[in-house]
C-alpha positions, 0 to 999 in steps of 0.5 A, spaced: 839 543 359 839 538 363 842 533 359 847 538 357 849 541 362 851 533 365 854 531 357 859 536 358 863 533 365 865 528 360 869 532 356 876 533 362 878 540 359 870 542 361 870 538 367 876 541 369 872 549 369 869 551 376 861 551 376 859 557 375 864 560 370 862 553 366 854 556 366 856 561 363 858 557 356 852 553 357 847 557 353 853 557 346 853 550 347 850 544 344 850 536 344 851 533 337 852 526 335 859 525 330 858 520 325 865 516 322 869 520 317 865 527 318 868 532 317 869 537 322 873 543 320 877 544 313 884 547 314 885 554 312 877 554 312 871 559 317 872 558 324 865 556 326 865 553 331 870 549 336 868 542 339 869 538 344 868 530 344 866 526 350 864 519 346 867 521 339 875 520 337 878 526 332 883 526 327 887 532 326 889 531 320 894 537 315 894 536 308 900 537 303 903 540 297 903 534 295 895 532 297 897 527 302 895 528 308 899 528 315 896 527 321 898 532 327 894 529 334 888 524 335 882 528 339 878 525 345 875 527 350 881 529 354 882 535 348 877 540 343 878 542 337 880 546 333 886 551 337 887 556 333 880 558 337 886 558 343 892 561 337 890 566 333 887 573 337 884 576 331 879 572 330 879 563 328 873 563 325 875 569 319 882 566 318 880 559 319 883 551 321 888 550 322 888 542 320 883 538 318 879 534 323 876 527 321 871 523 325 874 517 326 870 514 333 862 515 332 860 519 338 858 525 342 860 533 341 859 538 344 860 544 340 861 551 341 861 557 337 867 559 337 867 566 337 863 566 344 869 561 345 874 566 344 871 572 348 870 566 355 877 565 354 880 572 352 875 574 358 875 569 364 881 567 366 879 560 370 877 559 363 883 560 359 886 557 365 883 550 363 884 551 356 891 552 356 894 546 360 891 542 354 893 545 348 901 545 353 899 537 352 897 537 345 903 541 343 907 535 346 903 531 342 905 535 336 912 535 336 912 527 338 908 526 332 913 531 328 919 526 331 916 519 331 914 520 324 921 523 322 926 518 326 920 511 327 918 505 321 911 505 320 910 499 324 912 503 330 908 509 328 901 505 326 902 500 333 903 507 336 898 510 334 892 503 335 895 503 342 894 512 342 886 511 339 884 505 344 886 509 350 882 514 348 877 511 345 876 506 351 874 501 346 879 496 342 874 496 336 876 503 331 871 503 325 878 506 321 879 503 314 885 502 311 884 507 307 883 511 312 888 510 316 894 511 310 891 517 311 893 519 319 900 515 318 902 520 312 903 514 308 901 510 301 895 505 302 900 498 299 904 500 306 899 500 311 896 494 307 902 490 309 904 492 316 896 490 317 896 484 314 904 483 317 900 485 325 895 480 323 899 474 322 903 476 328 895 475 333 896 482 335 889 484 331 885 483 328 881 487 321 874 486 319 869 490 314 872 497 316 874 495 323 881 494 326 880 490 334 887 492 338 887 482 340 894 484 345 895 491 346 901 489 351 905 485 345 903 492 341 905 495 346 912 491 346 914 493 339 911 500 339 916 507 339 917 511 346 914 517 343 906 513 346 910 511 353 912 519 352 905 522 351 902 517 355 905 519 361 905 527 360 896 526 359 896 521 365 893 515 361 892 510 365 
């Protein structure tokens, strides 16, 4: 329990919950280690747990009717998944998750049973306030993702994702394959192969076996779309 009491403060949402309220949530929480590419939720399937990343990084993916995916948001220690438990008062654990959630960067999460989470949000004003503050930030990111996917080039969108992932994870190296990046960006793998190759030729990134390292954040930021800076300012990322 002592380890859990310390670990919860590494998630920024849980860290904002007053101590006496947080102590009531701890019996419903567990520390869990997640692997890269591990699927935590499937869209539409019953939602059994809510996950609060502390060191892990996750991608919320929306499946399309053609069998592809596109990312709704990247979630790190600033947030949690899945927000269905906040939006769906009928019970997301019964009616299903909003999106498919996949681990991008392996690490630690705090998991909490969804029914206990829903009860806490419904009955505790302090908990609800902290949760809904993050949901408001997430809605901004969702709106920006829609705009970005519609208006901006694949190069700009790829640069935005790499910089956002770097900000939220605190590392320049992401264990992400080109196939995974294509799923995140909602494009064919060959399109991502070309963009990654161009970025490498310009010295912006370095591709490895199943990983991508950002070599020059300032130069990558110089070519990114404004969506990145709007999201970064709203979230207060340094």
